[in-house]
C-alpha positions as CSV (number, residue, x, y, z in Angstrom):
1,M,58.7,121.2,83.3
2,A,60.3,124.4,82.3
3,I,61.0,125.1,78.6
4,I,64.6,126.0,77.7
5,S,65.1,129.2,75.8
6,Q,67.2,129.3,72.6
7,E,69.8,131.5,74.3
8,E,70.1,129.1,77.2
9,T,70.3,126.2,74.9
10,R,73.1,127.8,72.9
11,T,75.0,128.7,76.1
12,I,74.8,125.1,77.4
13,I,75.9,123.6,74.1
14,H,78.8,126.1,73.7
15,N,80.0,125.5,77.3
16,S,79.7,121.8,77.0
17,I,81.4,121.3,73.6
18,W,84.0,124.1,73.6
19,K,84.3,126.4,76.6
20,Q,84.3,123.6,79.3
21,N,85.2,120.7,77.1
22,A,85.8,117.7,79.4
23,G,88.9,116.5,77.6
24,L,90.6,119.7,76.7
25,V,89.7,122.2,79.4
26,Q,88.6,120.2,82.5
27,I,91.1,117.4,81.7
28,L,88.8,114.8,83.1
29,G,88.4,111.1,82.2
30,L,92.0,110.8,81.0
31,C,92.0,107.0,81.4
32,P,89.5,106.3,78.6
33,V,90.7,109.2,76.5
34,L,94.3,108.0,76.5
35,V,93.6,104.2,76.2
36,M,90.6,104.1,73.8
37,S,91.7,106.8,71.4
38,N,94.0,104.5,69.4
39,N,91.5,104.6,66.5
40,I,88.3,106.4,65.5
41,V,85.9,103.5,66.0
42,N,87.0,102.7,69.6
43,G,87.1,106.3,70.7
44,V,83.7,107.3,69.1
45,S,82.0,104.2,70.4
46,L,83.1,104.8,74.0
47,G,82.3,108.5,73.7
48,L,78.7,107.9,72.5
49,A,78.2,105.4,75.3
50,T,79.4,108.0,77.8
51,S,77.1,110.6,76.2
52,L,74.0,108.3,76.5
53,V,74.8,107.7,80.2
54,M,75.4,111.4,80.9
55,L,72.1,112.4,79.1
56,I,69.9,110.0,81.1
57,S,71.8,110.3,84.4
58,G,71.7,114.1,84.2
59,A,67.9,114.1,83.7
60,A,67.4,111.5,86.4
61,V,69.5,113.3,89.0
62,A,67.8,116.7,88.3
63,A,64.4,115.1,88.6
64,I,65.0,113.7,92.1
65,R,67.5,116.2,93.4
66,E,65.1,117.9,95.8
67,F,64.4,114.5,97.5
68,I,68.0,113.5,98.1
69,P,69.6,114.4,101.5
70,N,72.9,116.2,101.1
71,E,74.9,113.5,102.9
72,L,73.6,110.8,100.5
73,R,74.0,112.6,97.2
74,A,77.3,110.9,96.1
75,P,76.2,107.3,96.7
76,I,72.8,107.9,95.1
77,F,74.3,109.6,92.1
78,I,76.8,106.7,91.7
79,L,73.9,104.1,92.0
80,I,72.0,105.9,89.2
81,I,75.0,106.0,87.0
82,A,76.0,102.4,87.7
83,A,72.5,101.2,86.8
84,L,72.6,103.1,83.5
85,V,76.1,101.9,82.7
86,T,75.0,98.3,83.3
87,M,72.2,98.8,80.7
88,V,74.7,100.2,78.2
89,D,77.1,97.4,78.9
90,L,74.4,94.8,78.3
91,L,73.3,96.5,75.0
92,F,76.9,96.5,73.7
93,N,77.3,92.9,74.7
94,S,74.1,92.0,72.9
95,Y,74.3,94.0,69.7
96,V,78.0,94.7,69.0
97,H,79.7,91.9,70.9
98,D,83.0,92.1,69.0
99,L,83.3,95.8,69.8
100,Y,82.3,95.0,73.4
101,I,85.2,92.7,73.7
102,V,87.6,95.3,72.4
103,L,86.3,98.1,74.7
104,G,86.5,95.6,77.6
105,I,86.6,97.1,81.1
106,F,86.2,100.6,79.9
107,I,82.5,100.4,79.5
108,P,81.9,99.4,83.1
109,L,84.4,102.0,84.1
110,I,82.1,104.8,82.9
111,T,80.5,104.4,86.3
112,T,83.6,105.8,88.0
113,N,84.4,108.3,85.2
114,C,84.8,111.6,87.0
115,I,83.2,113.5,84.0
116,V,79.8,111.8,84.6
117,L,79.8,112.2,88.4
118,A,81.2,115.7,88.2
119,R,78.4,116.9,85.9
120,A,75.8,115.2,88.1
121,E,77.2,117.1,91.1
122,A,78.0,120.4,89.5
123,F,75.1,120.9,87.1
124,A,72.3,118.3,87.4
125,S,72.0,118.7,91.1
126,K,71.3,122.5,90.6
127,N,69.3,122.7,87.4
128,G,66.1,121.3,85.8
129,P,65.9,117.9,84.0
130,L,65.8,119.4,80.4
131,Q,68.9,121.6,81.1
132,S,70.7,118.7,82.8
133,A,69.9,116.2,80.0
134,L,71.1,118.7,77.4
135,D,74.3,119.5,79.4
136,G,75.1,115.9,79.9
137,F,74.6,114.9,76.3
138,F,76.6,117.7,74.8
139,M,79.3,117.3,77.5
140,G,79.6,113.7,76.3
141,L,79.6,114.8,72.7
142,G,82.4,117.2,73.5
143,L,84.4,114.3,74.9
144,T,83.4,112.2,71.9
145,G,84.8,114.9,69.6
146,V,88.1,114.8,71.4
147,L,88.2,111.0,71.1
148,L,87.4,111.2,67.4
149,V,90.1,113.7,66.5
150,L,92.7,112.1,68.7
151,G,91.8,108.7,67.5
152,A,92.0,109.8,63.8
153,M,95.4,111.4,64.5
154,R,96.8,108.3,66.2
155,E,95.3,105.9,63.7
156,L,96.5,107.8,60.7
157,I,100.1,108.4,62.0
158,G,100.3,105.0,63.7
159,K,98.8,102.7,61.0
160,G,98.2,104.8,58.0
161,T,94.4,104.0,58.1
162,L,91.1,105.6,59.1
163,L,88.0,103.7,60.3
164,S,90.0,100.6,61.3
165,G,87.8,98.2,63.2
166,I,84.5,99.6,61.6
167,D,83.6,95.9,60.9
168,L,83.2,95.4,64.7
169,V,80.2,97.7,64.6
170,F,78.6,97.0,61.1
171,G,79.8,93.5,60.4
172,P,82.4,91.9,58.1
173,A,81.0,93.6,55.0
174,A,82.2,97.0,56.5
175,K,85.8,96.1,56.1
176,S,85.7,97.7,52.7
177,W,85.0,101.0,54.4
178,I,88.4,101.2,55.9
179,I,90.5,103.9,54.3
180,H,94.1,103.0,53.6
181,V,95.8,106.3,53.4
182,I,99.1,104.4,53.2
183,P,98.6,101.3,51.1
184,A,98.4,98.0,53.1
185,E,101.2,96.3,51.2
186,Y,103.7,98.7,52.8
187,N,102.9,97.2,56.3
188,Y,103.3,100.7,57.7
189,Q,103.3,101.1,61.5
190,F,104.5,103.8,63.9
191,L,104.3,102.4,67.4
192,L,104.8,105.7,69.3
193,A,101.5,107.0,68.0
194,I,99.6,103.8,68.8
195,L,100.9,103.3,72.3
196,P,99.9,105.5,75.3
197,P,102.8,108.0,74.9
198,G,101.3,108.9,71.5
199,A,98.0,109.7,73.3
200,F,99.7,112.1,75.7
201,I,101.5,113.9,72.8
202,G,98.4,114.1,70.7
203,L,96.3,115.4,73.5
204,G,98.9,118.0,74.2
205,F,98.7,119.2,70.6
206,L,94.9,119.4,70.8
207,I,95.0,121.4,74.0
208,A,97.6,123.8,72.5
209,G,95.5,124.1,69.4
210,K,92.4,125.0,71.4
211,L,94.3,127.6,73.5
212,A,95.6,129.2,70.3
213,L,92.1,129.4,68.8
214,D,90.7,130.9,72.0
215,R,93.4,133.5,72.2
216,R,92.9,134.4,68.5
217,A,89.1,134.8,69.1
218,E,89.8,136.9,72.2
219,A,92.2,139.2,70.3
220,K,89.7,139.5,67.5
221,A,86.9,140.4,69.9
222,K,89.1,143.1,71.5
223,Q,89.9,144.6,68.1
224,Q,86.2,144.7,67.2
225,A,85.4,146.3,70.6
226,L,88.1,148.9,70.1
227,L,86.9,149.7,66.6
228,A,83.4,150.0,67.8
229,A,84.5,152.4,70.5
230,K,86.4,154.6,68.0
231,L,83.4,154.7,65.7
232,A,81.2,155.7,68.6
233,Q,83.6,158.6,69.6
234,A,83.8,159.7,66.0
235,S,80.1,159.9,65.7
236,E,79.7,162.1,68.8
């Protein structure tokens, strides 16, 4: 099995988390992004489940890609993904049942999430198992980051809290971990942020923010290249 160089590792991680971010650049998997980003706990839990499926499915697809006929690639990829999603679904049901009930159908729907199948087709079917596992995991983490930030925005604006529902993961004692930015006695609620339209608006702001940062970095790189060229001319 080929060893991944540090440069290749950095490239895969940068592309997965930032340059080709599934939620902000490829705009894939909008259904879970928009529905399950109403708070941090739901978004991060679904994102980590997706990351685990993408890690293992990427490695599995890459390991058997040379033995799969082209005309059977899609059904075999879906079969692998479905088996892994079933395992994750059973784990959630066994160990975090209350959260499992909240996430509902969106765990099984990871099977049809276009992010998972797209990476299996576009990357894992053309690269080695280590590269594919790394790409899948960090592509999932990139989506998890979007779900975390979007969930924090919607939860904070919509309910004035952070980490609402953390007790679904760590038990009733974790209710004390919930951060009430706006005191509970005010019964604050802003429905637009909690409902799906708030997800569309929040995602739009995140996409705009990423574009602004990319343009700023590009302008800075051009300035540095121009400065380096002037210094090179002056030294001649």
